N, C-alpha and C positions, 0 to 999 in steps of 0.2 A: 504494500500500500504506500502511496507517496507520502512524503513528509507533510504533516498537517500543522496548522497553526497551534493546535492544542486547545484545551478547554479553559475558557477565560471568564466564565460567569462568576460574579461574586458569591462567596459561600459563607454560611454561618458555621464557623469552625470552633464554636465555643466548646462543644463536647470533646473534640479532638485535642484542643489546647489543654484542657484539664487532664486528659489521659496522658499527654506527653510531659507535662510539668510535674505531676505527682509521680515520684519514683516508686520502686517496689516496696519500700519501707513505709510509705505514707500514701497509699493508694486507696484508703477507705473513706469514701465520701458518698453523700446523697445530694440530690437536688429536689427541692420542694417547691410547689407552686405557691407563690406569694399572693396570688389574686384569687385563690380558691375560696369558696364560701363554706366549705365543709372540712375545716380543720387542717388546711394547708396540705393537700395530698402529695405523696412522693411521686415524682415524675421520672426519676432515674436513680439507679443505685449501681455502684461499681462492683466489679467482681471481688475486689479486696474486701468490701463491706460484707458481701455474702460469705466469704471465707472466715471473716472475723466473727460473725454472729451465728453462722450455721443455717441461716435462712436462704432460700432460693429467691431469685429475682421476682418470680411471679407471686410469691407470698408477700413481698415487700411493697410492690407497686400499688399505688393508690391508698396505702395506709397513711395515717397522719405523720408528718415529718417531725412531730414532737417525740417520736420514737417511744410511745408508751407501750408498744409491744415488747420493748426491751427493759421496761421497768420491773423492779422486784422489791423484795423486802428491805434491802439496804439502799435503795435509790432515795436520795435526799429529797424531802418534800420542798425544801427551799430552792433547790436546783430546778425542780419542775416548774415552780412558779416563776423563776427567773427566765427560763426558756420561753414560757408562754408570754411573759411580758416583752421579751426581746422580739418575738414574732409579731405580736400585736403592734408594737412600736416600730417595726421594721428597722431594728438596730442590730449592731454587732454584739456578740456574746462570746465569752470564753470561760471555761470552768472545768473542774475535775468531777467526773460523774461515774457512779457505779452502775453498770448495765448488766443484763443477764442474756446469755446465749439461748438458742432455741432448746438446748438440752438442759437448761436450768443452771449452768455454771456461771458464776459472776465474773466480771472482768472490769478493771478500771481503765478509763481512757480520758484523754484530754479532748474536750469538745469545743470546736470553733464553729461559730455561725456567722456568715457574711451575706448580707443582702446583695443581690445582683440587679442592676438597672439596665433598661434598654436605652436606645438612642433618644427617647423622649424624657429620660430621667425618672421613669416609673420603675418601682421595684417589682420585678416579675418573677424572680426566683430566689430561693434561699439555698446557699451552699453550706452543707453540714460536713465538717471534717472530723474524723475520729482517729486518734493516735493511741494505740494500745500501750499502756504503761503498767500493766498488771505485775510484771516481773519486778520492776523497780519498786512498786508500792509494797509488794510482798516482802522484799528484803528489808525495807525500812520498818515495816510493821513487826517482823520477827526480831529485829534489833531492839526495838522499843520494849518488847516483852522481857528481855534479858536484863535490863537495867532498872534502877529505881525511878522514882517520880521525877527527880531532877534530870536524870539521863534521858528519860522518856520525853521530857519537854524539849531537850536539846535535839533529840532524834526527830521529833516532829518538825522542829525548825529546819533541820537539814532536809527532811523529806519535802517540806514546802519549798525549800530552796531548789531541790532537785526538780520538783514539778514546775517551778517557775522557769528554770533553764530549759526544760523540755518543751514547755509551752512556748517559750520565746523562739526556740528553733522551729517549732511547728508553725508559728505565726509568720516567721521569716519565709518559709516555703509558700505559705498561703498568700502572703502579700506579694511575693514574686509572681505568683499566678495572676493575682488581680491586676498587677501592673500591665499584663499583656492586653487588658481590655480597656485600660484608661485611655482617654483621648490624648493624642500626641500634640505637643506644642503648647500645652497649657501649664503654666507654672514653671518652677525651677526644680532642680534635683533636690531631694530631701537631704537635710544635714546629717541625719542618722539613718542607719540601716533599718532600724525598727520604727522609724517615723511612720505615722499612719498614711497610707497611700490613697489614691483615688479608688472609688468603688468600681468593680468590673461592670461591663455592659454586655447585655445579651442582645445581639443584633447581627444583621448581615454585614460582614466586614469586607471592604474592598481589598484587593490584592495589595499586600505591602511588600515593596521591594526597594532595594537601594537604587539611588539614581545612577550608580556606577555599574549597574547590571545592564547588559545589552540584550535586547530582545532578539531571538533568533529569526523571527519572522518580520523584523522591521525592514524598511526600505534601505536604510543605511547599511545594515548587515548584508543584505542581498547584493548591493553594489560592491561592498568590500569583498564578498565571496567571488564575484566575477573578476575583480582586480587580482585576487590571489590566483584564480584560475589562469588568467593571462600570464601572470608571473611564473606559474608552473610550466606553462608551455614555453615560455622564454628560456627557462632553465633546461627543459628537455631538448631544445634546439641548440643552445649555445654551448652547453657542457660537452656533448660529443664532438661538436665542430671544433672547439678549442683544443680538445685532447688529440684529435686526429689530424687536423689541418694546421692550426696555428703553431702547435708545438714542433712541427717539422720545418718551419720557416726559420732559417738561421738569422735572417736580418730583422727578425721581430723579437723584441725583448718582452718578456711576460709582464713586467711591471709598467710597460708603456702601451699596453693594448688599449684600443679605443673603447672597449666594452668594460673596462675596469670600473668605471663609475656606475654604470647600470647594474653590474654584477653586485656591487656593494649595496646599491639601493634595493635590489631584490632580496639580499640577505637581511637587510633591515626590515623589509616588509614581512618576511617569514618570522622573524623574531617578534615583531609587533603582533602578528597574527596569533602566535602562541599566547601572548599576554591577554589578548582580547578573548581567546577561547576559554580562558580561566574565568571570564566574567560574562559569558554568554549563556543564556537559558537554553534548556533542551526539553524535549517532550518525553515523559516517562512512559513505561510500558502500559500504564493505565490510561494514557492519553492526556494527562494533565501537565501543564507547564511547570517546570521546577525552577524556582527563583532562589533557593537557598544556596549561598556561596559555597558552603562545604560540600553539598551534594554535587554541585557543578564541578568542583575541583576533583572529587573522586571519580566522577563519570568521565571527565576528560583524560585523567591519568590512566584510566583503564581502557581507553579506546585509541585516540590518535596522538597522544602526547609524545610518545617516544619516537614515532615515525616523523612527526613534525620537528622534533628536537634534532634528530640526525640530519634531516634535510636543511636545517637552518644553521649548521656549523659554519662560522664565518671564515672560510678559507681565503677569500679575497682580501681580507684585512691583513694577511701576512705580506701580500705584495704591496699594499698601501703603506705599510710601515717599513718597507725595504728590508724585510726579513728573508734571508736566503733559504730556499727550500729545494728539495730534490724533485726530480721528475715524477717520482712515485706519488708525491703529494697531489700532483695534478689529477692523477687517476682517482684519488679519494673523493674528488668532487662529484663523481658519478653517483655517489650515494644520494645526491639530491633527487635523482630520478625516482626514489621511493615516494616522493611527493605525488607522483602520478596515481598512486593508489587512491588519492582523494577524488580522482576523476570518476571512479566507480560510484562514489557517493553522489556526485553531480548527476550521473546518468540516472540514478534512482530518484533523485529529487525532481528532475525536470523531465521524467520519462513521459509525462502526459503531453508534452509538446513534441510532436513528431519532427518538426523542423530543427529543433534544438538537438534531438537525439541524432538525426541524420548528419547535422553539422559536426557534432562531436565524433561520430564514427568516421567521417571523412577526414577529420583532423588527425585522428589516430592512424588512419591509413597513410596520410602524408607524413606523419611523424615516423612511422616505420620505414618509409622510403628514405627519409633523411638519415636515419640511423644506418640503413644498409649502404647508403652512399658513403658515409664516413668509413665503414668497414671496407668497402671496395677501394677507397683511396689508400687506406693503410696497406692492403694487400699489394697494390701497385708500388707503393713506396718500398716495401720489403723486397720486392723483386729487383728494384733498382739498387738498393743498398747491399744486396747479396753479392753483386759483382760476378754472378754466374754467367760465363760467356754464352751458355745455351739460352738462357732466359733474358739476358740483358737487352737484346735488341728486339724482342718480340712482345714484351710487356705492354699492357694497354696504355700506360703513361708515356712510354717511349714512342709508341705509335701516334699518340695524340701530340706529343712534342714535335714529331717529324711533320705532321700535317700543318701545325701552326708555325713551322720553321723555327722552333726553339727546342731542339733535341737536347738530351742530357749529355754533357761532356764526361762527367763522372757522377758519383753518387751524391755530390753536394752542389754541383754547378749545372746550370741549364734547366731545361724542362719548362712546361707551361706554367703560367701564373696560377696563383691560388684560386681566384674566381673562376678561371677557365676550367681548372681541374675539378672544382666542386660542381659546376654546372654539368660537366660531362658525366661525373659520377651519379648525380641525381637523375640525369636523363637516362642513363643505363639502368638504374634500379627501378625507376618508374615504368620504363618500357618492358622490363623483365617481369615486374609484378602484375602488370595489366595485360601483357600479351607475351610474345616470344622474342621481342627485340627486332631491330632492323639491321644489325650487322655493322653499322658504321662505328660503333664502340663495342668491341667484342672481346671475349676471353680467349687468350692464347696459351698461357702457361697452365700447368696442372692445378695450381692453387686457385687461379682465376676460374677455371672450368668447374672445379668442385664447388666453389662459392656460387657460380652461376646456376648449377643444378639445384642447390639448396634454395636459392632465391626464386627460382621458377616454381619449385614445389610450394614454397610459401606463397607465391603470387597466385597460384591456382586456388589455394585455400582462401586467401583474402578476397580474391575476385568473387568466389562463390558466396562467401559470407557477407561481404560488405555490399557488393553490387547486385548479385543475383537474388539474394534472399533477404534484403533489408526489410521489406514489408512483412514477409513471413516471420522473420525473427521478432519483429516488434509485436505482431499479433500473438505469437506463441508465448513470448516472455511477459507481455503486459496485457494479456486477456482479462485478468482480474481487475487490473487498473483501468482498462478500457470500460469494463462494466461499471466500475465505481464512478468514472467521470460521466458516463452516459446517464446514470441515475442522478448524479449531482446536477447535470444540465437539465434534466427533466424537472427536478425540484426548483431550480432557479427560474425556469420558464413558467412553472406553475405560480411561483411567487410573483413574477412580473405580470403575468396575465391577470391574476386576481388582485393585484395591488395590495398584498398583505402588508401590514405595518412592520416596522423594523423589529419590534419585540417578537412577534410571531415568526418572522424570518429567521432571527437568531435561534429561537427554540427549535425550529424545524431542522436547520443546518446542524446544530450541535447534536440533536438526537440522532440524525442520520450518521454523522461522523463517528459518534461514540458506539452506536450499535454495529457499524461496519468494522471498527477497530476490534470489537469483541468477537464477531463471527466472520469477519472478512467477506461479508456478502453471501455467506453460505447459509441457506435455509436448511436446518437440520431435519425438519420434518420431511421436506421433499427429498433430501439426500438419502434418508433412511427408509423411505417409503417402500422401496423394492426389496429391502432385506427381510428375512424371515422374522416372525414375531419374537421368537426366542432370542435372536441376536439383538433386535431392536430394544427389547426389554433390558437385556444386560448392559447395553450401551447407555440407555436412559438411566439406569440405576447408578452407573459410574458418574455420569454427568451431574446427577442430582443427589449425590451421596450426603452432602451437607444437610439438606433439609430432611432427608430420610433418617438421619441419625438423631432427630429430636426425640425426647422421651415419650411423646405422644404416640410415636410409631414403634415403640419397643416391643409391644405385644402383638404387632401385626405379623401375619404369616408372610413367607417369602412371596407367595403368589399375590397377596394383597399389595405388597410393596412394589412388585413388578408392574401391577396394574396402575398403581398411583404414579409411578415414575413416568409412564407414557403420557400422562396428562399434565405434568409439570412444565411450565414455560418460564422463560427468562424475560426480564424487562429492565428498563433503565429510566431513571428519573433525574432531571437536572435541578440545581438549586432554585427554589421558588416555585417549582411545579407542585400542583396538588395531585397527589395520588388518589385520594378519595375525598369526596365532598359530603358534608353533612346532609342527611336526608335522602341521599341517593341509595339505590338498591346495591347491596354488596355483591360484587361479581366473583370475588376470589379472596382467599387467604394468602397473605404475603409473608415471605421470609427474607429478612435483610441480610444480604451477603456482604455488603460493604457500604460505608457511608452512614449518615444519620438523618433521622426525620423527627418531626414534632407532631403531636396530636393536639389540635386546637379546637376549642369550643367557645364561641362568643368572644374571641380574641384572647382567651386565656390558654396557657400551656398546661395540658393535662398529663402529658407523658413525652419523654424524649427517647426515641428508639435508636439503637445502635446495632452493630454487627451481631448476628445470632438471635435477634429478637423475632418473635412471631406475632403478627397482628392480623386480626380478622374477627370472626365471631363463631360462637358455637352454633351447631345446626339445630333448628327447631324440629319438634316431632312431626309437624305437618310440613308438607312441601309448599311453603309459602315464601314470599319475598322477604328478605332481611333488610330492614332500613338501618342506615348508619347513624350514629349519635354524635359524630364529631368529624372534623376535617383532618386529613393527614397530609402534611406538607414537607417536602424535602428541604433539608438544610444544606446538604452538600450533594455532590454527585453520588448517586446510589445505584448499586446493582441489586436487583431483586429477583427472587424466584416465587412463582405463585401457582396455585392450583385452583381452578374455578370451582365455585360452590356446586354447580350442576354436575361436574365430573366427580367431585368428591362424594356427592350423594349416590351417584351411579355405582361407584366402586364399593362404597359401604353397603349398598343394597346387595351386591354380589357376595359380600362377606358379613352376614348379619351377626355372627358371633363376635367379630371384632367391632362392628358398628356400635353396639351398646357400650363397649369399653371405651371407644373413642369419644362418645358423647359425654362420658363422665370424666375423662382425663383431659379433654381439651380446655376445660376451665383453668387447670393448673399450669398449662403450657402457654396460654396466650399472655403476652406481655400487656396487651390492652385489648379489652373486648369491645368491639365497635357495634355490637347489636343494640338496637334501641330498647331501652328499658333495663339494660344490664347494670346500670350504675347502682340502682337500689339493691340489686342482688349482690353486687360486689361489696357494698358497704356492710350488708348483713353477713356475708361470708367472711369478711376480714375483721369483723368487729371484735373478736376475741379469740384467743388460742387456748388449748388445754392447759399449757403451762401457766399462762397468765390467770386462768380461772383459779388454779390452785393458789397462786400468789395472792389473788384477791381474797380468798377465804382466810389465808394467814393474816392479811392486813386487817380484816374485820375483827379478828381476835385481838390483835395488838392495839388497834385504834378503834375504841368503841364509838367515838363520835363520827358522824358522817363527814366525808371529805368534801371540800368545796367544789370538786369536779369529779366526774366518773373516772375510775381507774380501769383502764382497758389493757 
């Protein structure tokens, strides 16, 4: 596929930024909806939080972010009230809390609460950070039991000091995260590391890049690439010419060559090109443009850096500074020909332009003829310098000198001029490559005849490849690209005829480019249509293994999984696209392969979905339409797999023994249930857990007076 511009739509990378900035030791966090009307429900929980507490994500989602499902006998009543007050006032909070895991084991943690604002300044989310300090707390508590009252007092002071230091470190990490979302250019740098920063924002962020990063698709970069291509052809022409022709001219000094200035200029261009490549964006395998300087550095070092470095070695500077060099050093300049490997990259990039491809192919053919002319001249010079009486007078250079009335007197005197010798050499090689020659410049010695045989064989191949089958080669090599450009032209014609606005145009083009980069224009259903059902099912199970490994499908038989895999489709969603609209009929259940989405209702965030989440609805007993209760909108570029509700019902109807199990298990596997009316059922289902019910009984025994709020 030809090189594309890349995906440039602005994305809401809030979730990705949190995951990247929280390292493995501090990756326990929740996101709560600050605009919810029913106790600030949890809209996202990290894998680290699930590992810390023992709950799975589907058990945590939509519970209140006050984390009352983690409360127990030793949870401080004062802390509960402080957390509720911080949430009501949309303020920050930090404190030490005793929580309980799902299995009933207590653990101590440092709790940080930070409100997150959008671009309008409204608090839309709460970020809850949990840092486990149970081990440190246990050591301090054990130490206090071994000493007296005075030592215990000192131990508690040290424990508080330890908690303060740990909290300070945690807040530093959290503040470092929040700084990623603060608006640039406002205020000055803080005087202290722990000075309170600006609050984070939850919004669609424009692409942030340094002004020293060069866009690979910009006009200036394209012009620079063509300049480097011309410089590469210049090197491919002058280096063999200087090595073969100029070095044999005794009256020409190497440091006085007329091309010394241009050679140094080309070397400077190559060195500058290396520097620019370290600051030029590229398109990743996922189709997105990479702006990160470190990623660009690693990508360039792993691809073209060493070839470019060898080709940019400044040999001509040795002559410019009057440094004496041997003739072997002149031959080292041929390593610059490695730069021609870049020509393959140009052929791929501009392959959609037939005229450009044909011009480059003809240029390669002419370049080959030039190289052969240089070799032909070297063979003639070696025959003259050998002073062999048999071959001295019949070599092609001697014959040319006689016709021009400038015969060789000895190996160093006489002979045709350098321009005449080069023109005759190029004439012979081109006539040999394109036909069988005309005989006015012919091979007489054995070495010349052997070379002529080789060049004729090479000419037959080049003639067939370049001239005879140019069209066939282009069609065979670029058939997929031709199909891509045909479909792209159809889309552009459709946009022009129907006068679609710029926003719809961009969405159509990005969707087509991204889906093409994923499947290369291959329709899997059409491709596998003629294969036997057994093979198609095995292939489908391999392609959809991620979604089939969900817990909801664990009890399904292999036959059921094979039937389901044949109905699973892939889709793509760009940032800002609505996957599902509230009130629409739900057509399919979706599995998030990559990217992140948000569930919205009346402008409020109900859930944030990431990789591995399942969203959809449980199937009703009757075969009726399922209405959705919220919008689902993409925050970043998302790859999705989905199975239609109709196909799901058909397969479950074929396997009724699993269908009943699926209906009961799907509730626990859906990250968010979109079925209309499921909100009330979800609140009832998540209102209390068996462990919390036992804790509730214990608390009634310990605290006879009623609590100011229900303990859940």
